[in-house]
VOPAGU-2260 file (C-alpha; in pm, 1 decimal, decimal comma):
REM VOPAGU-2260
SITE   aa  ch    i         X         Y         Z
SITE  MET   A    0    -610,5    2268,2    -418,6
SITE  HIS   A    1    -368,4    2073,8    -637,5
SITE  VAL   A    2    -579,4    1769,3    -714,5
SITE  THR   A    3    -734,7    1642,4   -1034,6
SITE  ARG   A    4   -1109,7    1649,9   -1070,4
SITE  GLN   A    5   -1286,1    1322,3   -1008,4
SITE  ILE   A    6   -1411,1    1140,4   -1315,8
SITE  SER   A    7   -1763,1    1009,0   -1277,5
SITE  ARG   A    8   -1826,0     636,8   -1284,8
SITE  ARG   A    9   -2052,3     685,9   -1587,9
SITE  ALA   A   10   -1774,8     865,1   -1778,0
SITE  VAL   A   11   -1521,8     591,9   -1699,7
SITE  LEU   A   12   -1760,5     320,9   -1815,5
SITE  LYS   A   13   -1835,4     506,3   -2135,6
SITE  ALA   A   14   -1471,8     586,8   -2209,9
SITE  THR   A   15   -1337,6     236,9   -2151,8
SITE  GLY   A   16   -1620,9      33,5   -2289,6
SITE  VAL   A   17   -1668,8    -151,3   -1961,9
SITE  ALA   A   18   -2016,7    -294,0   -1949,3
SITE  ALA   A   19   -2244,1    -154,9   -1684,1
SITE  GLY   A   20   -2329,9    -510,8   -1589,7
SITE  ALA   A   21   -1973,9    -610,7   -1507,0
SITE  ALA   A   22   -1945,0    -925,0   -1299,5
SITE  SER   A   23   -2016,8    -868,7    -931,5
SITE  VAL   A   24   -1795,8    -988,9    -650,1
SITE  ALA   A   25   -1856,7   -1057,2    -286,9
SITE  THR   A   26   -1722,1    -738,1    -135,7
SITE  ALA   A   27   -1754,2    -500,4     152,3
SITE  ALA   A   28   -1792,1    -210,2     -90,3
SITE  THR   A   29   -1955,9      94,4      58,5
SITE  PRO   A   30   -2298,5     215,6     -51,9
SITE  SER   A   31   -2148,1     529,2    -205,9
SITE  VAL   A   32   -1948,3     323,3    -454,4
SITE  ALA   A   33   -2246,6     112,2    -545,7
SITE  ALA   A   34   -2459,4     424,2    -582,2
SITE  GLY   A   35   -2247,7     591,4    -845,3
SITE  GLY   A   36   -1875,2     586,0    -795,0
SITE  ALA   A   37   -1808,4     854,1    -533,3
SITE  PHE   A   38   -1516,6     781,2    -304,7
SITE  ALA   A   39   -1597,6     647,2      39,8
SITE  HIS   A   40   -1450,2     823,8     342,5
SITE  PRO   A   41   -1307,7     695,0     563,2
SITE  GLY   A   42   -1197,4     450,5     299,1
SITE  LEU   A   43    -828,1     367,5     306,5
SITE  LEU   A   44    -729,2      86,1     542,5
SITE  HIS   A   45   -1036,7     141,7     759,5
SITE  THR   A   46   -1398,4     214,3     675,1
SITE  GLY   A   47   -1654,4     367,0     907,8
SITE  ALA   A   48   -1794,8      18,2     966,1
SITE  ASP   A   49   -1448,4    -110,4    1059,5
SITE  LEU   A   50   -1398,5     166,0    1313,7
SITE  ALA   A   51   -1743,1     108,7    1463,5
SITE  ARG   A   52   -1670,0    -263,2    1492,3
SITE  MET   A   53   -1343,5    -199,2    1677,8
SITE  ALA   A   54   -1510,5      36,7    1923,7
SITE  ALA   A   55   -1803,8    -197,7    1988,2
SITE  LYS   A   56   -1587,7    -505,0    2034,6
SITE  VAL   A   57   -1348,7    -334,0    2274,9
SITE  LYS   A   58   -1636,6    -186,5    2472,0
SITE  ALA   A   59   -1788,4    -533,4    2499,3
SITE  GLY   A   60   -1456,3    -678,6    2618,0
SITE  ALA   A   61   -1441,3    -917,5    2325,3
SITE  SER   A   62   -1128,1   -1117,7    2248,2
SITE  PRO   A   63    -891,9   -1072,9    2067,1
SITE  TYR   A   64    -988,6    -707,6    2019,4
SITE  THR   A   65    -908,9    -619,5    2380,3
SITE  ALA   A   66    -560,0    -766,7    2348,9
SITE  GLY   A   67    -508,6    -572,1    2025,2
SITE  TYR   A   68    -627,8    -251,1    2187,3
SITE  ALA   A   69    -399,1    -309,3    2486,5
SITE  LYS   A   70    -105,1    -317,9    2242,9
SITE  LEU   A   71    -218,8      17,3    2105,0
SITE  THR   A   72    -263,8     192,1    2438,7
SITE  ALA   A   73      71,7      65,0    2565,9
SITE  ASN   A   74     262,4     209,2    2269,6
SITE  ARG   A   75     433,6     540,1    2346,0
SITE  HIS   A   76     330,0     677,8    2007,0
SITE  SER   A   77     -38,6     654,2    2098,8
SITE  GLN   A   78     -17,5     895,5    2392,1
SITE  SER   A   79    -201,1    1227,0    2361,6
SITE  ASP   A   80      97,4    1426,6    2489,8
SITE  TRP   A   81     305,4    1349,9    2177,7
SITE  THR   A   82     485,2    1657,0    2043,2
SITE  PRO   A   83     555,6    1668,0    1666,3
SITE  ASN   A   84     892,0    1754,5    1516,4
SITE  PRO   A   85     820,7    1866,6    1157,1
SITE  GLN   A   86    1100,6    1931,6     908,7
SITE  ALA   A   87    1107,5    2141,9     592,6
SITE  ILE   A   88    1299,1    1872,0     402,6
SITE  VAL   A   89    1315,8    1504,0     492,8
SITE  TYR   A   90    1627,3    1312,3     384,5
SITE  ARG   A   91    1665,1     935,2     359,1
SITE  GLY   A   92    1973,5     750,4     239,1
SITE  VAL   A   93    2345,0     792,4     293,2
SITE  GLU   A   94    2498,8    1029,5      38,5
SITE  LEU   A   95    2860,0     938,0     -35,8
SITE  ARG   A   96    2957,3    1236,9    -247,8
SITE  PRO   A   97    3194,2    1475,5     -63,5
SITE  ARG   A   98    2997,1    1785,4    -162,4
SITE  SER   A   99    2687,7    1662,9      17,1
SITE  THR   A  100    2583,3    1870,1     315,6
SITE  TRP   A  101    2259,8    1698,1     415,6
SITE  LYS   A  102    2207,3    1439,1     685,8
SITE  GLN   A  103    1938,4    1177,4     725,3
SITE  ASN   A  104    1645,6    1284,5     940,9
SITE  TYR   A  105    1363,3    1067,0     811,2
SITE  TRP   A  106    1301,1     907,3    1150,0
SITE  THR   A  107    1139,5    1233,0    1261,7
SITE  LEU   A  108     876,4    1180,0     992,8
SITE  TYR   A  109     798,8     813,4    1050,8
SITE  ASN   A  110     777,5     854,5    1427,9
SITE  ASP   A  111     533,3    1144,3    1392,1
SITE  ILE   A  112     322,0     966,7    1129,7
SITE  HIS   A  113     285,4     663,0    1351,4
SITE  ALA   A  114     198,7     885,2    1646,7
SITE  ALA   A  115     -71,2    1054,0    1439,0
SITE  TYR   A  116    -210,5     722,5    1316,4
SITE  GLN   A  117    -208,1     559,6    1659,0
SITE  ASN   A  118    -371,9     857,5    1827,6
SITE  ALA   A  119    -636,8     877,6    1556,5
SITE  LEU   A  120    -710,8     505,5    1583,2
SITE  ARG   A  121    -722,4     527,0    1960,6
SITE  TYR   A  122    -971,0     814,7    1933,5
SITE  HIS   A  123   -1206,6     611,6    1716,5
SITE  VAL   A  124   -1201,2     321,6    1960,1
SITE  SER   A  125   -1218,2     515,8    2286,4
SITE  GLY   A  126   -1400,1     833,6    2185,8
SITE  ASP   A  127   -1141,9    1041,8    2375,1
SITE  SER   A  128   -1114,4    1363,6    2172,4
SITE  ALA   A  129    -769,5    1443,0    2315,0
SITE  HIS   A  130    -626,9    1175,7    2086,0
SITE  ALA   A  131    -800,0    1319,6    1780,2
SITE  ASP   A  132    -667,1    1664,4    1869,4
SITE  THR   A  133    -313,7    1525,6    1897,7
SITE  ALA   A  134    -335,0    1349,3    1560,7
SITE  VAL   A  135    -461,1    1667,7    1396,3
SITE  ALA   A  136    -187,8    1877,4    1555,4
SITE  ILE   A  137      82,8    1640,9    1427,5
SITE  LEU   A  138     -53,8    1629,0    1072,8
SITE  ASN   A  139    -116,2    2003,6    1053,9
SITE  ALA   A  140     237,6    2073,4    1173,6
SITE  TRP   A  141     383,8    1866,8     893,6
SITE  SER   A  142     159,9    2000,7     617,8
SITE  ALA   A  143     254,3    2353,5     724,8
SITE  LYS   A  144     628,0    2289,6     697,0
SITE  LEU   A  145     726,8    1993,1     477,7
SITE  THR   A  146     824,5    2089,7     123,8
SITE  LYS   A  147    1033,8    1799,6      -3,2
SITE  VAL   A  148    1143,8    1438,2      41,4
SITE  ASP   A  149    1504,2    1407,8     -72,1
SITE  GLY   A  150    1822,7    1205,1     -35,4
SITE  SER   A  151    1977,9     917,5    -225,0
SITE  ALA   A  152    1766,4     668,6    -420,1
SITE  ASP   A  153    1622,6     582,3     -79,1
SITE  ARG   A  154    1409,8     895,9    -110,2
SITE  PHE   A  155    1173,8     682,6    -318,3
SITE  LEU   A  156    1128,6     445,6     -24,7
SITE  ALA   A  157    1058,0     740,3     203,3
SITE  ALA   A  158     801,9     891,3     -32,7
SITE  GLY   A  159     625,2     559,5     -85,8
SITE  ILE   A  160     614,2     425,5     268,6
SITE  TYR   A  161     551,7     747,3     455,0
SITE  GLY   A  162     320,7     883,2     186,3
SITE  TYR   A  163      70,0     599,2     213,8
SITE  GLN   A  164     101,4     599,4     592,3
SITE  ALA   A  165      45,8     974,5     621,1
SITE  ALA   A  166    -264,9     949,1     404,9
SITE  ASN   A  167    -402,2     674,8     628,3
SITE  ALA   A  168    -342,7     875,1     944,6
SITE  ALA   A  169    -507,6    1181,1     792,7
SITE  GLU   A  170    -802,9     981,9     659,9
SITE  LEU   A  171    -902,4     903,3    1018,5
SITE  VAL   A  172    -932,8    1273,6    1111,2
SITE  ARG   A  173   -1021,3    1430,6     774,4
SITE  ASP   A  174   -1353,9    1558,9     914,1
SITE  HIS   A  175   -1207,4    1708,7    1230,8
SITE  LYS   A  176   -1294,8    2077,6    1249,9
SITE  ASP   A  177    -931,2    2183,5    1293,0
SITE  PHE   A  178    -773,9    1957,6    1032,5
SITE  GLN   A  179    -626,8    2146,0     735,7
SITE  LEU   A  180    -761,9    1910,7     468,8
SITE  GLU   A  181    -676,7    2100,1     150,7
SITE  ARG   A  182    -327,8    2185,7     272,0
SITE  PHE   A  183    -265,2    1820,9     357,2
SITE  GLN   A  184    -394,7    1708,1      18,6
SITE  LYS   A  185    -157,9    1950,4    -151,0
SITE  MET   A  186     134,7    1818,4      53,0
SITE  LEU   A  187      48,7    1458,2     -34,5
SITE  VAL   A  188      39,6    1537,0    -406,0
SITE  ASP   A  189     335,7    1773,7    -426,0
SITE  VAL   A  190     574,9    1613,4    -178,1
SITE  PHE   A  191     496,9    1240,4    -172,2
SITE  TYR   A  192     293,7    1143,5    -478,0
SITE  SER   A  193     514,0    1338,8    -719,1
SITE  VAL   A  194     817,3    1134,6    -610,8
SITE  SER   A  195     625,8     805,3    -619,8
SITE  GLU   A  196     488,3     880,0    -965,3
SITE  ASP   A  197     835,2     963,2   -1093,0
SITE  PHE   A  198     967,8     634,3    -962,1
SITE  LEU   A  199     691,1     425,3   -1118,9
SITE  VAL   A  200     736,0     602,5   -1451,4
SITE  ARG   A  201    1117,7     628,2   -1469,1
SITE  HIS   A  202    1255,2     409,2   -1189,0
SITE  ASN   A  203    1517,1     663,3   -1084,4
SITE  ASN   A  204    1605,5     851,4   -1399,9
SITE  GLY   A  205    1554,1     572,8   -1649,0
SITE  THR   A  206    1706,8     282,7   -1461,2
SITE  PRO   A  207    1569,4     -45,2   -1603,7
SITE  ALA   A  208    1263,8    -129,5   -1393,6
SITE  PRO   A  209    1376,2    -486,5   -1303,8
SITE  HIS   A  210    1677,5    -339,4   -1123,1
SITE  TYR   A  211    1461,3    -265,4    -820,0
SITE  TRP   A  212    1315,9    -528,2    -590,3
SITE  PRO   A  213     934,0    -550,2    -559,0
SITE  ASN   A  214     904,0    -345,6    -238,8
SITE  TRP   A  215    1033,3     -33,6    -412,4
SITE  ASP   A  216     740,2     -47,9    -649,5
SITE  LEU   A  217     489,3    -169,0    -392,5
SITE  CYS   A  218     540,0     117,0    -147,8
SITE  ASN   A  219     514,9     375,3    -425,3
SITE  MET   A  220     207,5     202,9    -565,2
SITE  ALA   A  221      53,4     224,0    -217,3
SITE  CYS   A  222     136,3     595,1    -197,3
SITE  ALA   A  223     -19,3     657,8    -539,3
SITE  LEU   A  224    -338,1     469,8    -452,9
SITE  ALA   A  225    -373,8     624,7    -106,9
SITE  THR   A  226    -319,8     973,6    -247,4
SITE  GLY   A  227    -576,9     916,5    -518,9
SITE  ILE   A  228    -839,2     801,8    -271,1
SITE  PHE   A  229    -760,0    1068,6     -12,8
SITE  CYS   A  230    -777,5    1342,2    -276,4
SITE  ASP   A  231   -1084,4    1199,5    -457,7
SITE  ASP   A  232    -876,8    1167,7    -772,4
SITE  GLN   A  233   -1007,0     890,3    -994,4
SITE  THR   A  234    -719,7     914,5   -1240,7
SITE  LYS   A  235    -454,6     845,0    -977,8
SITE  VAL   A  236    -652,7     548,3    -849,2
SITE  GLU   A  237    -695,2     399,6   -1195,5
SITE  ARG   A  238    -326,5     438,0   -1273,2
SITE  ALA   A  239    -224,3     264,9    -951,6
SITE  VAL   A  240    -464,1     -24,6   -1011,0
SITE  GLU   A  241    -343,0     -63,5   -1368,6
SITE  TYR   A  242      17,6     -77,7   -1246,4
SITE  PHE   A  243     -72,8    -347,6    -993,9
SITE  LYS   A  244    -201,1    -559,9   -1280,7
SITE  HIS   A  245      40,2    -481,9   -1562,8
SITE  GLY   A  246     321,6    -254,3   -1440,7
SITE  ALA   A  247     673,7    -280,5   -1579,5
SITE  GLY   A  248     838,6    -296,2   -1237,8
SITE  MET   A  249     884,1    -590,4   -1005,0
SITE  GLY   A  250     598,1    -477,1    -778,9
SITE  SER   A  251     322,3    -561,6   -1026,4
SITE  ILE   A  252     160,1    -881,7    -917,5
SITE  LYS   A  253     295,7   -1125,9   -1175,6
SITE  HIS   A  254     647,9    -995,0   -1123,8
SITE  ALA   A  255     626,1    -994,6    -743,3
SITE  ILE   A  256     465,9   -1341,4    -751,1
SITE  PRO   A  257     617,4   -1490,4   -1067,0
SITE  VAL   A  258     549,1   -1864,7   -1035,8
SITE  VAL   A  259     240,0   -2057,6    -925,7
SITE  HIS   A  260     351,2   -2405,9    -825,5
SITE  ASP   A  261     157,4   -2729,5    -855,6
SITE  ASP   A  262      98,3   -2742,2    -479,9
SITE  GLY   A  263    -107,9   -2420,8    -497,0
SITE  LEU   A  264     162,1   -2200,1    -346,7
SITE  ALA   A  265     300,1   -1910,1    -548,9
SITE  GLU   A  266     663,6   -1806,1    -524,2
SITE  TRP   A  267     737,6   -1467,6    -369,8
SITE  MET   A  268    1009,2   -1288,6    -567,3
SITE  GLU   A  269    1203,0   -1169,1    -261,1
SITE  ALA   A  270    1210,4   -1514,9     -99,3
SITE  GLY   A  271    1549,8   -1565,9    -259,5
SITE  ARG   A  272    1670,8   -1245,5     -99,1
SITE  ASP   A  273    1564,0   -1265,1     264,7
SITE  GLN   A  274    1268,7   -1314,0     494,7
SITE  GLY   A  275    1236,5    -956,9     622,0
SITE  HIS   A  276    1183,4    -805,5     279,5
SITE  SER   A  277     939,3   -1081,7     189,3
SITE  LEU   A  278     732,7   -1008,3     500,2
SITE  MET   A  279     740,6    -640,1     413,2
SITE  GLY   A  280     617,0    -722,8      63,8
SITE  VAL   A  281     319,5    -919,7     194,5
SITE  GLY   A  282     231,9    -623,6     414,3
SITE  LEU   A  283     259,0    -374,0     130,0
SITE  MET   A  284      60,8    -579,5    -118,8
SITE  GLY   A  285    -200,3    -646,6     147,1
SITE  THR   A  286    -220,4    -274,6     219,6
SITE  PHE   A  287    -269,9    -199,1    -148,4
SITE  CYS   A  288    -541,9    -462,5    -185,6
SITE  GLU   A  289    -721,6    -353,5     132,1
SITE  MET   A  290    -733,9      12,8      31,1
SITE  ALA   A  291    -862,3     -82,5    -312,3
SITE  TRP   A  292   -1120,8    -320,7    -162,0
SITE  ASN   A  293   -1260,9     -43,0      55,2
SITE  GLN   A  294   -1335,8     149,6    -263,5
SITE  GLY   A  295   -1504,3    -148,7    -429,7
SITE  ILE   A  296   -1203,3    -271,3    -629,7
SITE  ASP   A  297   -1122,0    -640,5    -579,6
SITE  LEU   A  298    -750,0    -701,4    -621,0
SITE  TYR   A  299    -730,6    -963,6    -348,4
SITE  GLY   A  300    -902,0   -1200,6    -589,8
SITE  TYR   A  301    -720,0   -1086,6    -902,9
SITE  ASP   A  302    -576,3   -1361,4   -1126,5
SITE  ASP   A  303    -741,0   -1647,2    -937,8
SITE  ASN   A  304    -637,4   -1525,5    -591,7
SITE  ARG   A  305    -271,7   -1498,0    -686,9
SITE  PHE   A  306    -192,5   -1286,7    -380,5
SITE  LEU   A  307    -343,9   -1552,3    -153,1
SITE  LYS   A  308    -113,5   -1813,0    -305,6
SITE  GLY   A  309     189,7   -1587,1    -262,7
SITE  ALA   A  310     102,0   -1497,8      96,0
SITE  GLN   A  311      51,4   -1865,6     179,4
SITE  TYR   A  312     396,9   -1937,2      36,2
SITE  VAL   A  313     563,0   -1673,8     258,2
SITE  ALA   A  314     361,8   -1787,8     559,6
SITE  LYS   A  315     459,0   -2155,1     520,9
SITE  TRP   A  316     824,9   -2065,0     464,6
SITE  SER   A  317     826,3   -1827,1     764,0
SITE  LEU   A  318     677,8   -2099,2     982,8
SITE  GLY   A  319     974,2   -2321,2     896,9
SITE  GLY   A  320     818,1   -2522,4     616,8
SITE  ASN   A  321     982,4   -2622,3     291,1
SITE  VAL   A  322     870,6   -2434,6     -19,7
SITE  PRO   A  323     956,7   -2481,9    -388,7
SITE  TYR   A  324    1181,2   -2228,1    -556,4
SITE  THR   A  325    1263,4   -2136,1    -915,3
SITE  PRO   A  326    1587,7   -1936,3    -960,2
SITE  TYR   A  327    1557,9   -1596,7   -1124,8
SITE  ALA   A  328    1779,7   -1695,9   -1417,4
SITE  GLN   A  329    1516,7   -1948,2   -1521,8
SITE  LEU   A  330    1249,3   -1678,3   -1503,1
SITE  ASP   A  331    1443,6   -1442,5   -1729,1
SITE  GLN   A  332    1399,2   -1167,5   -1470,8
SITE  ARG   A  333    1671,0    -953,5   -1320,4
SITE  PRO   A  334    1601,9    -785,3    -987,6
SITE  GLY   A  335    1902,9    -559,3    -956,8
SITE  ILE   A  336    2242,5    -720,7    -968,3
SITE  GLN   A  337    2159,0   -1013,4    -739,6
SITE  HIS   A  338    2063,7   -1357,0    -869,7
SITE  PRO   A  339    1969,7   -1584,2    -577,1
SITE  THR   A  340    1963,1   -1952,0    -666,7
SITE  ALA   A  341    1775,6   -2084,4    -363,2
SITE  VAL   A  342    1515,7   -1971,5    -114,9
SITE  ALA   A  343    1674,5   -1780,3     172,1
SITE  GLN   A  344    1685,0   -1906,5     526,4
SITE  ALA   A  345    1380,4   -1812,6     731,1
SITE  SER   A  346    1341,2   -1790,8    1106,0
SITE  PRO   A  347    1006,1   -1865,3    1273,7
SITE  THR   A  348    1098,5   -1603,1    1534,4
SITE  GLN   A  349    1094,3   -1314,2    1285,8
SITE  VAL   A  350     758,6   -1136,2    1303,7
SITE  ARG   A  351     603,3    -834,7    1136,4
SITE  PRO   A  352     245,0    -710,1    1182,4
SITE  VAL   A  353     129,1    -804,5     832,6
SITE  TRP   A  354     -82,3   -1116,1     874,9
SITE  ALA   A  355    -414,0   -1029,2    1040,1
SITE  MET   A  356    -531,7    -812,7     750,2
SITE  VAL   A  357    -458,3   -1074,8     483,3
SITE  ALA   A  358    -574,2   -1378,1     679,9
SITE  ASN   A  359    -903,3   -1217,5     778,7
SITE  HIS   A  360    -980,8   -1116,2     424,5
SITE  TYR   A  361    -942,0   -1460,4     276,6
SITE  THR   A  362   -1077,8   -1670,7     563,6
SITE  LYS   A  363   -1350,6   -1441,5     697,7
SITE  ARG   A  364   -1462,9   -1218,1     411,1
SITE  ARG   A  365   -1412,4   -1483,7     146,8
SITE  GLY   A  366   -1457,5   -1797,2     354,9
SITE  LEU   A  367   -1157,0   -1966,1     194,2
SITE  SER   A  368    -920,2   -2213,1     352,7
SITE  ALA   A  369    -576,5   -2064,9     418,0
SITE  THR   A  370    -401,2   -2294,1     662,6
SITE  TYR   A  371     -63,3   -2122,5     674,6
SITE  LEU   A  372    -209,8   -1772,6     693,4
SITE  THR   A  373    -434,0   -1880,5     980,7
SITE  GLN   A  374    -142,3   -2033,5    1168,5
SITE  ILE   A  375      95,9   -1743,2    1126,1
SITE  ALA   A  376    -167,9   -1479,6    1205,8
SITE  ALA   A  377    -242,5   -1659,4    1531,7
SITE  LYS   A  378     128,1   -1678,7    1608,8
SITE  ALA   A  379     179,5   -1305,7    1543,1
SITE  ALA   A  380    -119,8   -1197,2    1753,0
SITE  PRO   A  381    -179,7    -960,7    1910,2
SITE  GLU   A  382     -16,5    -742,9    1647,1
SITE  GLY   A  383     141,1    -416,4    1756,8
SITE  GLY   A  384     253,6    -123,6    1545,0
SITE  GLY   A  385     535,4     122,6    1494,5
SITE  GLY   A  386     758,8     120,4    1798,6
SITE  ASP   A  387     679,5    -239,8    1893,1
SITE  TYR   A  388     918,7    -399,0    1643,4
SITE  GLY   A  389    1241,7    -213,0    1707,1
SITE  PRO   A  390    1351,2     152,1    1682,4
SITE  ASN   A  391    1478,1     147,6    1324,0
SITE  SER   A  392    1283,7     212,9    1006,1
SITE  GLY   A  393    1205,8    -155,0     945,3
SITE  GLY   A  394     994,7    -154,4    1258,5
SITE  PHE   A  395     780,6     123,8    1109,9
SITE  ASP   A  396     722,3     -16,4     760,0
SITE  GLN   A  397     368,3    -121,7     854,4
SITE  LEU   A  398     107,7      73,6    1048,9
SITE  GLY   A  399      15,2    -250,3    1224,7
SITE  PHE   A  400    -246,2    -324,5    1496,4
SITE  GLY   A  401    -411,0    -578,4    1269,7
SITE  THR   A  402    -553,9    -786,9    1555,4
SITE  LEU   A  403    -760,4    -487,7    1662,2
SITE  ALA   A  404    -831,6    -345,9    1318,4
SITE  PHE   A  405    -886,5    -646,0    1092,0
SITE  THR   A  406   -1020,2    -928,3    1306,2
SITE  ARG   A  407   -1372,3    -985,4    1183,6
SITE  ASP   A  408   -1657,1   -1232,6    1203,0
SITE  LYS   A  409   -1731,5   -1444,1     898,7
SITE  ALA   A  410   -1910,5   -1221,1     652,9
SITE  THR   A  411   -2239,3   -1284,1     485,3
SITE  ASP   A  412   -2190,7   -1217,4     116,1
SITE  THR   A  413   -2301,1    -881,2     -16,3
SITE  LYS   A  414   -2287,2    -822,2    -386,9
SITE  ALA   A  415   -2155,3    -500,9    -534,0
SITE  THR   A  416   -2011,3    -408,1    -867,4
SITE  PRO   A  417   -1644,8    -310,7    -831,0
SITE  ARG   A  418   -1516,0      21,0    -952,2
SITE  PRO   A  419   -1372,2     -53,0   -1300,0
SITE  ALA   A  420    -996,9     -42,6   -1341,3
SITE  VAL   A  421    -906,3     135,5   -1662,6
SITE  SER   A  422    -630,8      -4,1   -1880,1
SITE  ALA   A  423    -483,1      85,8   -2212,7
SITE  SER   A  424    -439,1    -159,7   -2496,1
SITE  PRO   A  425    -186,3    -159,7   -2778,7
SITE  ALA   A  426    -345,2     -35,5   -3097,5
SITE  VAL   A  427    -304,8    -200,0   -3435,8
SITE  GLY   A  428      43,7    -134,4   -3570,2
SITE  GLY   A  429     207,4    -118,1   -3227,6
SITE  GLY   A  430      73,7     219,5   -3118,4
SITE  LEU   A  431    -111,6     290,3   -2797,3
SITE  ALA   A  432    -486,9     320,0   -2786,4
SITE  ALA   A  433    -636,0     616,5   -2606,0
SITE  THR   A  434    -949,3     582,6   -2398,9
SITE  GLY   A  435   -1092,5     906,4   -2525,2
SITE  SER   A  436   -1118,8    1040,0   -2171,5
SITE  GLY   A  437    -829,2    1280,8   -2207,0
SITE  GLU   A  438    -672,6    1136,5   -1891,3
SITE  ILE   A  439    -363,9     925,7   -1827,8
SITE  VAL   A  440    -488,1     591,7   -1703,0
SITE  GLY   A  441    -190,3     373,1   -1632,5
SITE  TRP   A  442     176,0     290,4   -1614,7
SITE  THR   A  443     211,2      -1,9   -1853,8
SITE  ALA   A  444     417,6    -316,7   -1855,5
SITE  ALA   A  445     518,6    -269,8   -2217,2
SITE  ALA   A  446     896,9    -272,8   -2241,4
SITE  GLY   A  447    1021,4      80,0   -2253,5
SITE  VAL   A  448     681,8     249,8   -2268,4
SITE  THR   A  449     453,5     371,5   -2001,1
SITE  ALA   A  450     136,7     474,9   -2109,5
SITE  VAL   A  451    -138,3     615,8   -2241,8
SITE  ALA   A  452    -442,0     813,5   -2300,4
SITE  GLY   A  453    -559,7    1122,1   -2473,3
SITE  GLY   A  454    -226,2    1166,3   -2644,6
SITE  LEU   A  455     -33,1    1175,5   -2316,2
SITE  LEU   A  456     262,5     940,0   -2314,9
SITE  PHE   A  457     544,0     857,7   -2075,3
SITE  LEU   A  458     856,2     691,8   -2214,7
SITE  ARG   A  459    1068,7     483,3   -1984,2
SITE  ARG   A  460    1429,6     523,1   -2094,9
SITE  ARG   A  461    1607,4     189,8   -2074,6
SITE  ASP   A  462    1972,5     275,7   -2122,4
SITE  ARG   A  463    2051,4     543,4   -1866,1
SITE  GLY   A  464    2250,1     319,5   -1634,5
SITE  ARG   A  465    2159,6     175,8   -1297,4
SITE  HIS   A  466    2118,3     395,7    -994,4
SITE  GLY   A  467    2034,7     339,8    -634,4
SITE  ALA   A  468    2010,9      38,2    -411,9
SITE  SER   A  469    1818,7    -268,8    -511,8
């Protein structure tokens, strides 16, 4: 099986110098994490406790879970008679060169992934094994055939989005007797993660990282994190978390949310571009934070709840409110070749299923006030999933069904020490310090250099020209 061995929690603490008594946070971390660092399964977007809650609430006829479940059962992708259509190579992006012979076919992948996810989720709520069998059949068909994600620069979007989604679908049936776990893990690493890693390290053959908008990074970060968790690979998880905090690309949190305003709202980088991509970004960052949280890593609260402030900004703007805006030129940042000078127009009618997860974390788990998140989550409810928001790829960017999956009662605080996120620090004289673990632990924000440990070094070439869409 092509996965890296898991590093023990004790080894990580020793190698990085993180104190064993690191500050605790109020978290829903699983007992396995608290007991010694083993990965929790299921442990991507949904834990075992989450799935049990959904089933119990629906069985009891509780609102709004029943409305959320009705959206799931009405979706054509959640039916147990779904037939998969696996491909050997998936292509995304229009190739303009005359010698090209390939054609886009990526919709076959995203439709099947959403069918697998929806059937698996429906199985956990209803207990009907036919849905689990269908999900397994879809995922096994793809792991038996898929060898590559290819195309134009858009192949990086395909690898990132469908990689994290495939991992989440598979996580829900990983213990099914017929599921080909090791084969699926190998496919995730070889086909999806390898492309996502390449993008986060080189941004399409050395293109300057700021060329790409935040969502390009965010989806590939989500793929890297989901793959690491699904494959019990501590190194991949640590690298993804380090990129979230300090990555060179626009998807790292202080690039995606560059300005915290005096009113407590934090500017979303893509708000100058358009509303749809900003909504997608909230969904992707929320997905990343939720998967990390379920392994005991608190990124929702990172940098004084910076994500909360950014999500509130997008929510207020999407509801029709006025929000402050700082042009990119004043930030000395360059997302691609576009330089918006004002916040884009937003329509209150545009909806994506991204809000329930984020709103419930901050208001229910954390007990914080989040007026705009609360309002927009209520407006978007009950959230559907792939197939409910149009037939094109944008309607499948999120797995969805947040009303069912993420609605929760107010939590009573439980304390648990988060899994430490390893980072590398510049050494005296401008070099890079190794952790001593012999493992690569992060993609760094240092200009031109990605980093770090045990003598392993990635260099990001800055002057290779600009490629791909932004």
